[in-house]
C-alpha positions as CSV (number, residue, x, y, z in Angstrom):
1,X,0.0,0.0,-0.1
2,X,1.4,3.6,-0.5
3,X,0.1,6.2,1.7
4,X,1.1,9.8,0.7
5,X,2.4,11.2,4.1
6,X,2.9,15.1,5.1
7,X,1.0,17.1,2.1
8,X,1.9,20.8,2.0
9,X,-1.4,22.6,2.4
10,X,-1.7,25.9,0.8
11,X,-4.9,28.1,1.9
12,X,-5.6,30.4,-1.7
13,X,-8.7,32.3,-1.8
14,X,-9.3,34.8,-4.6
15,X,-12.0,37.4,-3.7
16,X,-11.4,37.2,0.2
17,X,-12.8,40.7,0.7
18,X,-15.8,42.5,-1.7
19,X,-14.4,45.7,-4.1
20,X,-16.0,47.9,-1.2
21,X,-14.3,46.3,1.9
22,X,-11.2,45.8,-0.1
23,X,-11.4,49.4,-1.0
24,X,-11.9,50.4,2.4
25,X,-9.3,48.6,3.8
26,X,-6.4,49.9,1.7
27,X,-7.9,53.3,2.3
28,X,-7.3,52.8,6.3
29,X,-3.8,51.2,5.5
30,X,-2.5,53.5,3.5
31,X,-2.4,56.4,5.6
32,X,-2.5,55.4,8.7
33,X,-0.1,52.6,8.9
34,X,2.6,53.8,6.0
35,X,2.8,57.2,7.4
36,X,3.8,56.5,10.7
37,X,6.8,56.0,12.3
38,X,6.8,52.5,13.6
39,X,9.1,49.6,12.6
40,X,6.6,46.6,12.1
41,X,3.4,47.7,13.8
42,X,0.6,44.8,14.2
43,X,-2.3,46.4,12.1
44,X,-5.1,43.9,14.3
45,X,-4.1,46.6,17.4
46,X,-6.5,48.9,15.1
47,X,-9.6,49.3,16.1
48,X,-11.4,50.5,12.7
49,X,-14.1,48.1,12.0
50,X,-12.6,47.3,8.4
51,X,-9.7,45.9,10.1
52,X,-11.7,44.2,12.7
53,X,-13.6,42.9,10.3
54,X,-10.6,41.5,8.1
55,X,-9.3,40.3,11.6
56,X,-12.5,37.9,12.2
57,X,-11.8,36.9,8.7
58,X,-8.0,36.0,9.0
59,X,-9.2,34.0,12.1
60,X,-11.9,32.1,10.8
61,X,-9.2,30.6,7.6
62,X,-6.6,30.1,10.2
63,X,-8.3,27.7,12.0
64,X,-9.4,26.0,8.8
65,X,-5.5,25.8,8.3
66,X,-5.1,24.3,11.9
67,X,-8.3,21.9,11.2
68,X,-7.0,20.6,7.7
69,X,-3.4,20.1,9.0
70,X,-4.5,17.5,12.0
71,X,-4.0,19.6,15.2
72,X,-5.7,17.6,18.2
73,X,-8.7,19.6,19.0
74,X,-7.4,23.1,16.8
75,X,-10.3,25.0,18.5
76,X,-9.1,25.2,21.8
77,X,-5.9,26.9,20.6
78,X,-4.1,29.7,20.8
79,X,-3.2,31.4,17.8
80,X,-1.0,34.3,18.0
81,X,-0.6,37.0,15.2
82,X,1.7,39.8,14.0
83,X,0.2,41.5,10.9
84,X,1.7,44.3,9.1
85,X,1.2,46.1,5.5
86,X,4.0,46.4,2.9
87,X,4.2,48.3,-0.3
88,X,6.6,47.0,-3.3
89,X,7.0,49.4,-5.7
90,X,8.5,48.6,-9.3
91,X,11.4,46.4,-9.7
92,X,11.2,45.3,-5.7
93,X,11.5,41.5,-4.9
94,X,11.8,39.2,-2.0
95,X,14.1,36.2,-2.6
96,X,13.5,32.9,-1.6
97,X,12.8,32.9,2.1
98,X,11.1,31.3,5.1
99,X,9.9,32.3,8.3
100,X,11.5,30.9,11.3
101,X,9.9,30.2,14.6
102,X,6.3,30.9,12.8
103,X,3.8,28.4,12.0
104,X,2.1,30.0,9.1
105,X,2.9,32.8,6.9
106,X,-0.1,34.6,4.6
107,X,-0.3,37.6,2.0
108,X,-3.5,39.6,1.4
109,X,-3.1,41.5,-2.0
110,X,-5.0,45.1,-1.6
111,X,-3.6,46.7,-4.8
112,X,-1.3,46.2,-7.4
113,X,-1.2,46.1,-11.2
114,X,-1.3,42.7,-13.1
115,X,1.1,42.5,-15.0
116,X,1.3,38.6,-15.6
117,X,0.3,37.6,-18.8
118,X,-0.5,33.9,-17.2
119,X,2.0,31.7,-18.6
120,X,3.2,29.3,-16.5
121,X,7.7,29.9,-16.5
122,X,10.2,30.1,-14.7
123,X,12.3,32.1,-17.4
124,X,10.0,35.3,-16.9
125,X,9.7,37.8,-14.2
126,X,6.8,38.6,-14.1
127,X,6.2,39.4,-10.3
128,X,4.7,36.1,-9.5
129,X,4.4,34.4,-5.6
130,X,6.6,31.3,-6.0
131,X,6.5,28.3,-3.5
132,X,9.5,25.5,-3.8
133,X,8.6,22.2,-3.1
134,X,10.1,21.6,0.7
135,X,11.8,17.9,-0.2
136,X,14.2,19.7,-2.8
137,X,15.9,16.4,-3.6
138,X,13.0,14.9,-5.3
139,X,13.3,13.7,-8.8
140,X,12.5,15.8,-11.6
141,X,11.6,13.2,-13.1
142,X,8.8,12.6,-11.0
143,X,5.4,14.4,-12.0
144,X,5.1,16.9,-9.3
145,X,4.7,20.4,-8.6
146,X,8.5,21.5,-7.7
147,X,7.1,25.2,-8.3
148,X,3.9,26.6,-7.7
149,X,3.2,29.9,-9.3
150,X,0.4,32.2,-8.1
151,X,-0.6,35.4,-10.1
152,X,-0.7,37.9,-7.2
153,X,-3.7,39.9,-7.7
154,X,-6.4,42.4,-6.0
155,X,-8.5,40.8,-2.8
156,X,-6.2,37.3,-3.1
157,X,-5.0,36.0,0.1
158,X,-2.6,33.4,0.6
159,X,-1.5,31.2,4.2
160,X,0.7,28.2,3.6
161,X,2.9,26.6,6.4
162,X,6.5,29.2,7.2
163,X,8.3,26.7,6.4
164,X,7.6,26.3,3.1
165,X,10.5,28.9,0.6
166,X,8.6,31.2,-1.0
167,X,9.7,34.3,-3.2
168,X,7.9,36.9,-4.6
169,X,9.8,37.7,-8.2
170,X,10.4,41.6,-9.6
171,X,7.5,43.7,-9.7
172,X,7.1,45.1,-13.2
173,X,3.9,47.2,-12.3
174,X,3.6,50.9,-12.2
175,X,1.3,51.5,-9.5
176,X,2.6,50.2,-6.0
177,X,2.0,47.1,-5.0
178,X,0.2,46.7,-1.3
179,X,0.1,44.0,0.5
180,X,-0.5,42.9,4.2
181,X,1.7,40.3,5.3
182,X,0.5,37.9,8.0
183,X,2.8,35.8,10.5
184,X,0.9,33.2,12.9
185,X,2.5,30.7,15.4
186,X,0.1,28.2,17.3
187,X,0.7,28.6,21.3
188,X,1.9,25.4,22.6
189,X,-0.5,24.2,25.3
190,X,2.2,22.2,27.1
191,X,5.2,24.1,26.9
192,X,4.7,27.6,26.4
193,X,4.3,29.0,30.3
194,X,7.8,26.8,30.8
195,X,9.9,29.2,28.5
196,X,11.8,31.9,29.5
197,X,13.6,34.4,28.2
198,X,17.5,34.4,28.7
């Protein structure tokens, strides 16, 4: 018997917010957050209704991931998040990376110019978000998705395990790409309170 173990779950949801809610969130994020002298603000500390609505929806999706990944009694777990906006201008990119010490990473695209022509290729930078197979030594001859390529577009939410290497190709749009980054960790029920800072 062949049993596939440990698949990688990716939550990909288009039209996560309505056009109206997305515009309201964009209007709230850009002037309120980007012009502050704060290194990494936690967006979810803002009390504005649209941010709290977004927070509730993100929380729901994070718990969907916990269920999909087989956590024991996931609804009883505490999930801690750090959420902050980012701005990419033309020519910017993010090199392949993971997020150490975090369980899940997410991105929500608020606004950008879609420049990708939808051609699935590794030879042309079109600003795609790339996920790299975590089992790096798998044979190229296997019929598997060694590279998942997603076209960023407004109102797209993606959540994935933070150990998965991911990168953002060079952005070619003239309009700023504005997104919200979500880093989440599951508080360990048994050991969290026994750790101390040294």
